[in-house]
N, C-alpha and C positions, 0 to 999 in steps of 0.2 A: 832572430826575428827583429829585435830592436834596431840592429844595424841596418837591416833592409828598410825598416820604417823611416829611419833618419835619412836614408838616401831618397826615399819616396817624397818625404817632406821637402828636402832640399831642391830636387829637380822640379817638383810641382810649383814650389814657391817662385823659382826663377822663371818658369814658363808663365806663371800667373802675372808676374810683373811685366813681362813682355807683352802679354795680351792686353793688359790694362793700358800700358804706355802707347801702344800702337793702334788702339781701337779706332781713332778718328780716321786714319788712313785705311785700316784693314777692312772696314765695312764698305768701302768703295770698291773693293775687289771681292765680289761674291759670286760663287758658282752654286749649282744645284746638283743633287745626287739622285735619290730614288724618285722624288716627286718635286714639283715646283716649290713646295713648302719645306723641303729638306735641304737646308742651305749649309754651305761651308765658306768661311771667310779666309782671307789671306793669313789672319792671325791663327786660325786652326792649324794651318799647314806649317807656319813658322814655329809655333809652339811645339808641335810634335817633332819637328826637325831638331829643335833645341834639346828636347828631352832625350831623343835618340843619341844625340852627340854626347850629352853629359853621361848617359848610362854606359855608352861605349868606353868612356874614360874611367868611370867609377867601377863598372862591372863588366869588363871585357869578356866576351864569350857568352854572356846571357842573351837569350832570345827576347825579342820585343814584338808585341802584337799591338798595333795602333789603329785607331779609327780611320785615319786619313791615308796611311800608306801600307796598311795590312801587316803581314808577317804570319808567323806560325809558332806554336808552342815548341819549346825545346825540351831536352831531357833533364835539365836542371831547373834553375829559376827562369821563369818567363815574366817579363814586365808587361802589364796590360795597361794601355794608355788611352785616355780620352783627353785630348789637348784642350778642348773647351766643351764641357758638358753644359748644355743650355745655349747652343749657338744662336738660336732665334732670339732668346733674351738678350744675349750679347749684341746682336745686330740692332735691336730696338733700343738699347740703353737701359733695359730692365736689369737690375744688378744681381739677379739670382742666376749666376753662372759660376763655374768652377773648373779647375784643372784636377783630373783624377788620375792617380798613378798607383798601381798595385803590383806586388810581387806574388806570383803564384808558383806552387810546386805541385805537379801532377793534377793540374786543373783547379786546385783549391787555393784561395788567397791566404797568405801567411803574414802579410804586412801591406799597409796601404795608407795613402794620404789623399785628402780632398781639400784643396786650397781655394778660398774665395778671395780674389783680388779686390773686388769692390768693397767688401765688408771687412777685410783684413782678418778673416777667420781661417784657422788651420785645424782641420780635423784629422786625426790619425789613429791607427790601431795596429797592434801586433798580436799575433795569436798567443793567447794566454797572458797578455800584458794589459788588457783593458782597452777602452776607447777614450779618447781625449779631445778636448776642444780648448785651444789656447792655454794649455796647462791645467785645465780642470777636468777631472774624471767624469765620464758620462754614465748615466743610468736611465733606463726607459721609464715610462710612466706606468701608472697602475690604475686605469679606469675601472670604476666599480661595475660598469654594465656596458653592454653594446650600445645602448641608447645614448651614452655620453662619450662615444668613441669618435675621434676625429681622424678621418682617413685621407691620406695623400695618395694621388694616382697621377697617371699621365695618359696621353692619347697618341695613337700612331699617326704617321704622316699620311697614310692612305685614308681617303675620305670614307671608303666603305667600312674599313675597320674602326674608324673613329665612331661611326654611327652605331656599330655593334657595342662598342665600349660604353657609349653614352646610354644605351638602352639598359645595360647591366646596372649602371649607377642610378638610373631613374628608379629601377626596382628596389635598389638597396637604400636609397635615401630615407625612406620611412623607418628604417631600423637603426640608424646611426645618428650621431650629432650633426655631422656635416662633412663636406668634401673639400679638400684643398688640392689645387692643380697649379703648380708653379713652373713646370717645364724643365726640370733638371733632375733626373732620377738619382744621381749620386747624392745630391743635396737632400732630396726627399728621404733617402735612407739615413743620412746623417740626422735629419730632423727626428726620425724615430728614435735614434740613439740618445738624443738630447731630451726627449719627452715633449718636443714642440708639437708633434702629432703622435697619435697612439698606434698608427699602423700605416703600411704602404703596400699596395699591390698593383702590379701592371704586367701586361703581356707584351711580347714582341721586342724586348730589350736585347741589346748586344752585350757581349761579355764586358767590354770596356765601360758600359753604363753602370754596372753593378759591382765590378770586381773589388773596388776599394770601399764603396759605401756599404755593401752588404756585410763585409767584415767588421766595419765600425759599428753597425747596428747589432751584430751578433755579440761582439765583445762588450757592448753596453747592456746585454741581457735580453735582446729581442729573440723571439722565435723566428728563424729565417729559413725559407725554402727557396731554392734556386732552380733555374731551368733544368728539367730532367728529374727533379725531386718531387715537385707538386703536380703530378701528372693529371689529377682530376681537375685542377684549376687550369690546365693547359700545359703542354710540355715546354712552353716558352715562358711560363709564369715566374715572376719574382714576388715573394710574399715575405713581409717582415712585420711583426706585431708584438706589442707588449704581451707577456705571457698571460696576464689577467683576462684578456679577451680573445686570445689567438684562436682557440678552438671554435668559439661562437662566431667570430668574424669569418673564419674559413667556411663554416657551414652556411652562413648567410650569403657569402659570395657564390658558393655553389648553387644555392637556391635561386640566386639572381641570374644564373647562367654564365658565370665567369668562364667556365670550361667549355662552353658550347660554340665558340667561334674560332 
């Protein structure tokens, strides 16, 4: 698992350097995907191409599933790649973006890395080996109550779904400390691992959004539920929380209607 994690760190770091170095030109070449607000830059495409090339050299025969050029899971190791998580942030120059690379076996992450080019931070984890940030081992927070819980989340590209998500948060805000919404799911999950936030929950993510970050959060001690596991929160829900408040937060999210849209 550590070998796979080292490969994830290496290829994500190289792709991150590419994204950072080419940003000025890459943001001039922008397309849209599902909606006008769902963007993809030239750097997203170039970074994924670089990752695929390096993985083909280092792990020939492994399958690759990437956000920009697709793919499918294989019978052995499958690499799940988000070349730039937080593309809108990248486009605007907001430095909360990252390259996410995870190795999965039978649909479960066994190693992964999330690399932040702008902040020079490298997050990684391997199953059973803990979660790490630039050489420091990570551990989740231990809030004493739901009322002092800081929750990270995100919103869908669809205006209709964003409205439903905002209504849930409006009902929840009276029960928790506050909300953080930074626009990169992989980094939000890493923030749970570091104790920078106490929990994270979002619906509608794709596998590449959470494959590395969810493993990092889990290896840091978070309670983690992935799509298909937290069915009452929605079959597409990702939930990660410090154990001290996980059950209470989960109940509060259900009361607020998290599973109703």
